[in-house]
N, C-alpha and C positions, 0 to 999 in steps of 0.2 A: 628064513626067506627075506629078501629085502622088501620094504613097503612098496617100492615102485612096481613090483611084479603083481600086486594084487588087483590092480586098476587097467580097465581098457580105457579107450579114448572116450567113450560115452559116460563110463563111470567117473572119469576125472571131471567132465563137465557137469554132471549131476552133483558130485560131491562139492565142487567149487561154488556152484549156484546156491546150494543148500547152506553151505558154510556161510555165505554172505548173508543170506535170510536170517540165520540163526545168530549170527555174529557181527551184525552189520555195525553195533554200536560199541563193541568191545575195543577195537583198535589194538589188539594184541592177541598173539597166537595161543596164549595160555587159556584163552576162553573158548577155543575151538575143540569140539569133542570129535577126534578123529575116530573112535571106535563105534559111532553111531551112524548108520546109513538113513539119513533123513530124506524122506520123500519131498519132492519139490512141488506137488500139487497142493493148492491152497486148501483143499478140503481136508487133507490128511496131515498137514504139517503142524506139530505142536511146538510153539515158540518157547524157548526157555525164557523164564523172568529174568530181566535184566537186572534190576536193583532189588529184587525180592530178598527182604531180611538182611540187607546190606547196611553197614553203619555209614550214615552219610552226614556231610557237612554242607550247607546251602550257602549261596554267596549271591549278592547283587550288587551291582555297581549302578548307583543312582545318578542319572544325567540330568542337565537343567530341565528338559521338557517333561520329564517324569512328574506324575501327579504327587503331592504331598501326602504321605500316609502315615498314620500312626505306628503301624507295624509293617515295614516294607518287606518282610520275610514271611509273612503270614500266608500268601497264596502259594508261593514256591514250596513251602514247608507242606502245605496240604496236598499239593501235587505229588511230592516226593513220598508222602505216607500212603496216598492213593496207589502208588506204584510199588508200595510194599517196603519202602526203605525206613530205617530208623534214624531219625534226625536228632543228633546229639549236640550240635552246635551251629552257629551261624556267623556271617560276617558280612559287613556292608561298607561301601566306600563311596563318597560323592566325589565326582570328577566333572570336569568342563567336557571331556571327551574320553573315549576308551584308549588305553594304551595299545599301540598297533601290534605289539609282540604278545603281550600277555592279558589284555583287557584291564586287570588290575595294575596298580602301580608297583614298583620293585618292592617297597617296604611292606606292602598288603600281601604280596607273593610270599615273602618270608614268613609273616604272621600266620598266613594260612598253612604253610608248610609245618610250623609248629603245632597248629590245631590238628592237622592230620596226623602226625607223629603222637600227640598226646592221646587222642582218642582212638587210635589204631583205626582210622577210617578206611572203608573200602572204595568210597566215591565221593567226589566233590560235584555238587549240581549248581549251575549258575542259573540265575533268573534272567539272563540275557542269551542273545544269541551269539555264539562265537564263530570266527572264521575257522577254516580248517587248520591254518597256520597257529592261530591262537590256541586252538584246542591241543595241537600237538605240543606246542611250547610248555603249556600248563602241565600236561601229562609228564613231560621230561622233568620239570621242576619239582612236582609233587610226588612222582613216583606212584601215582594212584590214578583209576580211571576218572575221567573228567567228562561230564554231560552238560549240554547246554539245554536251554528252555524247550526248544524246538524238539530235540531228542527225547526229553522227558515225557512230552506230551504224546509224541508217537508212540513210546513205549506203553503208556497208559491205553491208548486206543488200541494198540495191538493185543494187549492183555483182556480187553472187554469186548473186543469184535467176536461176534457170535455167528451171524449169518454169512453166507457165501459172498454176498454183495459187500458187506462191510470190511470183510477180511481181504477181498480183493483191493479195496481202496486204501486200506492201511499199508498193504504190502507195497502197493504203487508208490505211496507217499514216502515209506521208507527207503525205497531205492533210490527214488529221486533226490531224496536228502543225502544219501551215502555216495552217490555217483561222483560228485567232487572231492570226496574224502577218503576215497580208496588210496591204500598204501599197499606196501609189499608186505602182507600179513601171511602169506602161506609159503614160505621158503622151502618146506618139505615137498612141494609140487614142482619144484623148479625143473627137475630132470625128467618130468613125464613127457612122453611125445604126445603132441596135440593132434596128429594126423593130416592129411592131405586137405589143403585149403583152411586150415585152422590157425596156421602159424607162418608168418612171413620170415624172411632172412633178417636176423638181428633183432626181432620183436622181443619186447620186454614183457614179463609176466603181468605187469600192471596193465599194458594195453590189452592183453588176453582177458584179464579180469574186467576191465571196462567194457570190453565188446559183449562179454557175456552178460553184464548187467543191463546194457543197452537193449540187448535182444529180450531179456525178461520184461524190462519196461515196456518195449513195444507189444509184446504178447499180452502184457496186462492191460494196456489201454485198448487194444482190440476187444478183449473179452468185456471190458467195463463198458465199452461203446454199445455192445450188444446188450448188456444190463440197463444201460440208460435207455436204450430204444424201448425195451420192454417195460420199463417203468413209465416211460412217457406214455406209452398205449394203456397202460393200467390206470394212470391218472386221468387220461383223456376220457376213459370209459365211465368215469364219474361225474361227468359234466352235468348230468341230470340233477345232481344234488349240490346244494350250496355246502362249501367247505371252509373250514376255520382251521388255522395252523398254529400250534403254540411254538413260540421262539424265545430265547432268552438266554441268559449267562448261565453256565453250568452250576448245578445245585440250587437254582432259584426256586425249585417246587414245581417244574412243569408236569412232571408224572404224577405227583401228588395231586395236583389240580385236576389232571385228566381222569384219575380214578374217582375222584369226588363228583366230578360232573357227569361221567358216563358209566359209573359202577364197574369200570374195567379192572383188570388184574395186571396192570403194567409194573414192572419193577421200579419201585421207588425207594432209594436209599439215600442217607445223608452222606454222600461223597460225591467227588468230582467225576463227571463222565460216567455216571451209572448207566445211562441210556445212549447207545449208539445208532441204534436201528429205529426207524420211523414205524410208529405204531398208529393205525387208524381205527376209531370206534365211532358207533353212532351216538349222537347226542340229541335227546328229545328236548329241544328249545322250547320252554313254556310260551304260549301265545305265537307260536311259529310253526313248529313241526319238527320232524327229524333232519338233522343236518350231520355232517361228518367232520370230527374233530381229530386232528393229527398231531402227534407228539414228536418232535424231531431232536437231533443231537443237540447238546448245549454248546454255546460259544464260550470263548474265554479271550482275554487280552492277548494280543499278538499270536492269534491262532496261524500256524504255518499256512503260507498260501498254498503249498503243494496239498496239503491236507484237504482244503477247502474245494480245490479242483478235483480231487479224487473222489470227495463225497457228493459230487453233482447229483447222481442218480438218487443217494439218500435225501437230499435237500429238493427233490423235484416237487415234493408235496408244498413246500414253502412258496415255490416259484408260482405254482397253478392255484394257489388258494384264493378265495374270495375276500378273507378278512385274516389278518395276522393279529394274534394276541400276545403282546410282548410282555412276558411275565419277569418280574424284577423282585429281588430279594430286599424287602423294605427294612429288614432287621439288620442289614450288612451296612456298616459305616461307609463302605466304599460303593454304595449303590449308584450314586450318580455317575462315577467312572465306569461302572459296569454296564450302564445303559448306554453311555457312549460308545463302549466298545462292541456291543451288539449292533448298534447302527452302522458301525463301520464295516462289519461283516455283512450286514444286509446291502450295503451299497457295493460290496465287492460281488455279490451275488445278482445285483441289478434289480433288487425288489424294494428300494429304499422308499419308492413312490407309492407303494401298495397301501391301501387302507389299513391303518393300524391302531389298536387299542392298547394302551400302557396299564397294565395289571400290577399293582404293589402287592405282592404276596407276603405272607408271614407277619401281618400286622399285629398278630396275637403274641409275637415274640420281640415286639419292638420295646427295648428298654429306654430309649431317649425319644420322647414323644416330639420334642422340638425337631429332630430329624425328620419325623415323618410329616410333620407340618411345613417343613421346608421344602421337601420333595412334593407335596400337594400344591404348594404356592408356586413351585417351578412348573409342574405339570398339572394344571387345575383340571383337566379332562380325565386324569388317571382314576382308576377304579381301585379302592382298597378292599382286599379280601383276605381271607385266611382259608387255604386249601383244607387244612386239618379240621378246623371247627365250622367251615361253611359260612363263616362271617361275610357279609357283603355279596352273597351270591345272587340275591334278588336284583342288586343294582348291576351286576355283571351280566346277567342274562338280558335284562332290559336294554342295556348298552349294546350288546351284540345284536340284538333284534333291530334295533334302531340303525346300526351301522350297516347292517345286511339291506335294510331298507332303503339305504341311500343309492343303492344301485338300480333301483326299480325306475322304470320309465313309464310315464302316464301316456298311453298312446291309444289309437283307434286303429283297429285292424279289420279291414273288409276282406272277406273271403266268401267262396262259394258255399251255400247252405249245405251242400252234400260232403264237405270236408270235414268229416266228423273227427278224422284223427288229429288234424290241427286243433280243432275245438277242444279236443280232450287235453292235447298238450299244453294249451293255454291256460286251461283250468287247473292242470297239475302242477305247473311251474309258476303261475302267478295268480292274481286275484281278479276275477272278472266282476266289474261293476254294473254294466249294462249291456244289453243286446237289442239290436233293432233290425228287423227283417224287412226288406224290400225285394219282392218278386223272388229271384233265386240267389239273392246275395244277403248275407248277414254282416252288420257292422258291430265289432265288439269292442266296447270300451273297458280296458283292463290295465293293470299295472304289472309289469313283467321285468325280470332283471335283465340288463343289457346283454349279458352273454347268451341269453336265451333268444333274444330278438335276433341275433346274427345267425341263428340255427333255422330260422324261418325261410323258406324258399320265397324269394320276392317275385318270381314269375307269374304266380296265380293269386297273389295277395296285394293289397295296399296298406302300408303302414305309415301313419301320419301322427304328429303331436296331438294329443287331445286338445280340443278347444271347448271350454264350458259354454253352455247355453247362453246366447245373448251377447256373447264376447265375440268381437270382430278381430281378425288378425290383421296385422299391417298389409298383407298382400290383399284381402279383401276390401280394406278401406281405400286402397288405391284404385281398385276396379269400380267402386261406387262413387268415386268423386265426379262432380260435374265439371266439364272443362269451362264452363262459363264463370266458374268460381274463380279462376285465375285471370278473367279479364280485367285491365286496370280501370278503376272508377273514374268518372268524368265529372269534375266539380261543376255544380250548377252557376250560371252567370251572377245569380243575387245571393251567392253564398256568402256567409260570413267569412271574412279573411281569418286565416290561422293565426297571424300576427297582427297586433293593433297598429293602425296608421299613425304616422307622425303628426303631431299637432304643433301649433305655435305656442303652446304653453297656456292658453286661455280655455278653461274648461267651463261648460254651462251646467 
């Protein structure tokens, strides 16, 4: 029986969408598993490993604006190994600008072809972002699969995504990345009938594929919007507690630090992007009390913009936090560039102005003390710690307490003596310094975080900045001034002149 007779119109759409989701990065029909009926739901779909156990060659084109690095292939090799590839060789080239056709120069393409043939490589991974045309031209020239940096990162995220929320976000980012790269990959479906309304006169299969992908992208955005709204409500429900969020470059030790501070059991591994989902735990901060500490997804250089947008719900904890702890790997020679990359992502999230403490982690693994000293000179307010040995934790806890205290306002709140609910709120969220009772009113001198002041109903309370006893405000000083103090003084007739009179030069 012919293959076409097995599928209905609905079957065709389901298979085509599933094929895209499982083969979005293969660019070749030989990777499409026609014998499997893969469900399109995010909950049940099992995505095939893209580069798992494949022999890989890593490539990087170094441009003039790129930072100078001792080993320019170190990070892309780590990413490839995290994805499961076996890296056997690498190639670099310095260029003023990328080649428009193949990104690499013609001579380097020939050299890369020889490396592929010598190692019998299955995939070539670029540490640069390629255009669809460059990707296609390289695959034709090399006769193997070619991935760029964004594809590789998306593949790692897809492998490590565990929760419904993160799997939705990764799938959306994958489809948005693949949409401009769609090609005529499924020629075996060219004769299938699409049904009424699914196919116009002379419509090409590529247009049909693109419409199906756009519909799936729309559905994912609608679902993610619902997830974001639930996440916002969830985070808003924690407004009664101060929150601190861990941010930083991937594999900087954020999860290990969280485990050491909160005795949590968060997954902590020495690999890139081990954590994709936000985890929140209670942290008993000494001399302060319980606060909430959140561990978020790690950042990386040139993180795909579609991925940042898709993970908006996951990064909601970062946007709503009272304080950010920027964790950096002090033992990494490229720690300065990594810190800059994290700040770029924070700017894209719109939280670069949020109060942030820089934490230099893994100081116990620093082999070059001069590097650590240079970082401390560059960032004099940074806190040096070791998440494994808990070195420097006292300084970290003191710095966090001091930073959280900066948000406190020294105010006087006048309210009705019978408003016990508000009095309890002030006592729970701030520090009551003194109280004064007059008739049926009470004046509370307290220190309260700014975000809690905004939650107090102003209709039955009076909130003013606290004035120390004996200190007169500028407004009070104007009220107490005597108008006569401003009258011009009249000089007496027999007063001594302000300037000496001229004489004829004879003095007695």
